[in-house]
N, C-alpha and C positions, 0 to 999 in steps of 0.2 A: 504493499500499500504506499503510495507517494505521501511523504510527510512534508517535504520542502521542495522548493524550487530555487534556482539560482539564475539571475539575469547577468550575462557577460556582455560587456561592451569592449570590443577588440579593434584596436587601431592597427592597420597592416602597413607594410612598406607600399610605395606607390604602385598601383595597378596589380597588386598581389591579392586583392580580396577574394577572387574566385579560387586561387591556389590554396589560401588559408581555409576557406569554407570546405574545400575537398579534404583537407587535412583534418579538420574538426569532425566531419561526418564519418571518417574512416578511423585513422589512428587515435583521434581524441575520443570518439565514442568507445573504442577499444580499451582506452586506459580507464574510463570512468565506469565501465560495466562492471569489473570485479569489485568495485567500491559501492556498488548499489545505485549507480547513476545511469540515466539515458538521455540522449539528445531529444529534447521536445521540439526544437526548431531553430533554424539559422536563417537570418534575414539580411538582406543588403539594403542600403538606404536609397530611398526614392526622392523624398523632399525633406529638407530641414536639417540634415546631418551630413557630414563629409562623405565623399565617395568611397574612400578606403577605410571604411569602418564597417564592422559587422555587429549585429546583435544576436546573441544566442541565448536560449533558455535550456537549462538542464533540469530534469526531474529526478528526485532522489527518494529512495525507500530507506536509505541509511539514516542512522541517527547523527552521523558525523560527515555531512556532505563536503566534498572537496571543491573549493572555488578555483583551483589552480591546475588540476589534473587535466582538464579539457584542452588547455593551451600550452602545456609543457613541450619543450623541444621543438618549437617552431622558429626557424630562422627568419621567416617573413613577418613575424608579429612584432611591432615596435612597442606597443604597451597594451595591457589589458587590465580591466577592473571587473569586480563582481560584487553583487549584493545578494544576500539570502532573503527569500520571500516565502510566505505562506499563503495558501489559496483562501479566499473568503467565499463568496457565493458561487464562483467558478474558478478553475476547472473542478469537476467532480471526479475526474479520472486523469491519469497521465497519457491518455490517448493523444497522440500528436496531431496537429493540423496538417492536412495533406493537399488541400486545394490551393492553387495559386490565386492572387488577388492583391487588393491594396489593403495592407495591414498597418493599422495605426497604433503606435505605442504612446499612450498618454499618461503621464505622471500627475498625481494630485498630492497636495499637502492640505489636509483637512483638520481643523480643530477637533479635538477629541469629543467636545460636547455636541458636534454636528455629526459625528461618525455614524451613529445608528440611523439618523435620517438619511444620510448620504446613501447607506446600503439599501434602505427601503426604497429610495427613489430609483436606484439601479434595478432592483428587482421589478419594480412596477413598470419601468420604461422598456426594459429589454425585450419582452415578447412582442410588443408593437413595433419596436425598431427592427427586429429581425424579420417580421413578416412583411413590413412595408417596403423595406429596402434591399431585400435578398442579401442580408448581411447577418454576420454571426459574431457574438461575443465569445471570444476564446477564453479569456480569464480576466479576473480581477484579483490581484495579489496584494498583500500588505508586507511592506518591508519590515524586517524584524529589528533593524537598527534605527534609532532616532525616536522610538515611541515615548510617549510622555504627554506633553501637551498637544502633540500633533501626530495625526495618522499619515504615513506616507504610503501611497498605493500606486500600483501600475495596472492600467487597464489596456488590454489587447483586444482590438476588434478587427474583423475582416469585412471588407466590402468588395464586390466584384472588381471594381475599377474606380479610378478617380472621378469619372463622371457621376457615380453613385455617391461618392463623398459629398459633391456639391448638391446633389439632389436631396440628400438626407437633412440638409440644413434649410431646406425650404419646404415647410409642410404643406400638404394638400388635403383638405378636409378635416373634420374634427378629430378623428382618430389620431392622425399625424400631429395635429396641433397639440394634443394631449401629451403625446410622447416628447414633443419638443418643450412642452412647459415643465415636465419632470426633469429633462436633462438640462434645461436652463437653470432650474433651482439647484440642481446638483452642482452646477458650474459656479453658482453664486455662494454656495457654502464653503467652498475651499479658499485657502489663502494664496494658494499658487498652483498653476497648472501648465503643462507644456506638452506639445505634441509633435512627433515627426512620423513620416510615413515610409513604408518599406515594401519590398516584395519578398516572397518565401523561396529561398534557395533550396530547401528540402522538399518542395512540392513535388507530387508524384504526377500531375496531370499536365503541367505546362512549364517550360522554362521561360524565364524573363530575359530577354536579350536586348532591351531597350537601354540606351545610355541616358540616365536620368539627370545627371549634373555635368 
């Protein structure tokens, strides 16, 4: 049973992001498997972050997850950081996303007194969001470091493309307007939020060959 996840942000040497991604999904996955870890996904940046940077998430059944084993021994990695996370409302299993699309990584810093309402708004908005926009909420994780007066969290959503990203911001009809109301209220509860978009290098249905930056 998955207990924790780790978000890895990996800066590569120029133009080596694909080489590093291939290393992570083969040799890196092989290193973490005996330790109780698996590769949940590897993403390359689309909008908002450097070209030569990857985001990876690993899932762990171990009580002692390793933040460094995934990226060891790669001559093409310049710098890597990691943060341990625990799932909240989603994901309910460590089954990895497999469909290509527009994946948005959005971080939140939410005062602890608003955290329960924040989660309620997510739970209330997600069904309408997913059905209206052919989109999926992959996960909402809480970072384990920095808890106290603030809850730091990471939301990962998938849309089929950037056109649907824009479409999802412009509600049509009462049902979509209610989804937007809940999401806007959630947005207003947090002290800080930031988003960048990516595509999934570990997708099984379609490779992304676009040069985004």
